[in-house]
C-alpha positions in Angstrom: 120.0 102.6 129.9 121.4 104.2 133.1 122.9 107.3 131.8 119.6 107.9 130.1 117.8 107.5 133.0 120.1 109.8 135.0 119.9 112.3 131.9 115.8 112.4 132.3 115.9 112.5 136.0 118.3 115.4 135.8 116.2 117.3 133.2 112.9 116.3 135.2 114.2 117.8 138.1 115.9 121.3 136.7 112.5 121.7 134.4 110.2 121.5 138.0 112.5 124.1 139.6 112.4 126.5 136.9 108.8 126.5 136.6 108.3 126.9 140.2 110.5 129.9 140.0 108.2 131.0 136.9 105.1 130.4 138.8 106.5 132.3 142.0 107.2 134.8 140.3 104.3 135.3 138.2 102.4 135.4 141.8 105.2 138.1 143.2 103.5 140.0 140.4 100.0 139.3 140.8 99.3 138.1 137.2 97.2 134.8 136.4 99.5 131.8 136.1 97.1 130.3 132.9 99.8 129.9 130.5 101.2 127.1 132.5 97.6 124.9 131.7 97.5 122.2 129.3 94.9 123.0 126.5 94.2 118.8 125.4 92.0 118.7 123.3 89.1 116.4 123.7 89.5 114.4 120.1 93.1 113.6 121.1 91.8 110.0 122.1 89.7 109.9 119.0 93.3 110.5 117.3 95.1 107.6 119.0 91.9 105.4 118.5 91.5 105.9 114.9 95.4 105.4 114.5 95.8 102.4 116.6 92.5 100.8 114.5 94.4 101.7 110.9 97.8 99.9 112.7 95.9 96.5 113.3 93.7 96.6 110.3 97.5 97.5 108.8 98.8 94.7 110.3 95.9 91.9 109.3 96.0 93.2 105.8 99.7 92.7 105.7 99.7 89.3 106.9 97.0 88.6 104.0 99.3 90.4 101.6 102.3 87.9 103.1 100.4 84.8 102.8 98.1 84.9 99.8 101.1 86.8 97.1 104.5 86.6 96.4 105.2 89.9 98.8 107.5 89.3 101.5 106.4 89.9 104.7 108.3 92.8 105.6 107.0 95.1 102.9 103.8 93.7 103.3 103.6 94.7 106.9 105.6 98.0 106.6 103.4 99.5 103.9 100.1 98.1 105.1 100.8 99.8 108.7 102.0 103.0 107.3 99.0 103.5 104.7 96.3 102.2 107.2 97.6 104.4 110.1 97.9 107.2 107.7 94.3 106.7 106.7 93.3 106.5 110.1 95.0 110.4 110.6 93.0 111.6 107.5 89.9 110.4 109.0 90.4 111.8 112.5 91.2 115.2 110.5 88.4 115.1 108.9 86.2 114.5 111.9 88.1 117.1 113.7 87.8 119.6 111.5 84.2 119.1 111.2 83.6 119.3 114.7 85.4 122.3 114.8 83.5 123.5 112.4 80.2 122.8 114.4 81.2 124.1 117.4 82.4 127.9 116.0 78.9 127.6 114.1 76.8 127.3 117.4 78.5 129.3 119.3 
């Protein structure tokens, strides 16, 4: 665990040092530093919410399958978590696609 932490710390320091040099070079040129802005989509919380709801439903239905059928517990949990997690992501894609479509139509 300590070697991984050390590697992460060294990587973080080097990353911040290089990023600082890049920003200073952009300032020296007189250009804008907007390339460093992170564009988080407003729907990322929707994606995570639907994924976790899918996981929760998958765990619940996996337990129901394990109790009321002859299916073992591990395959029941794994299959239902993957199935409903995937369904959650598909629902997210459909909602985000519709949101983007409405956004471009309104502008």
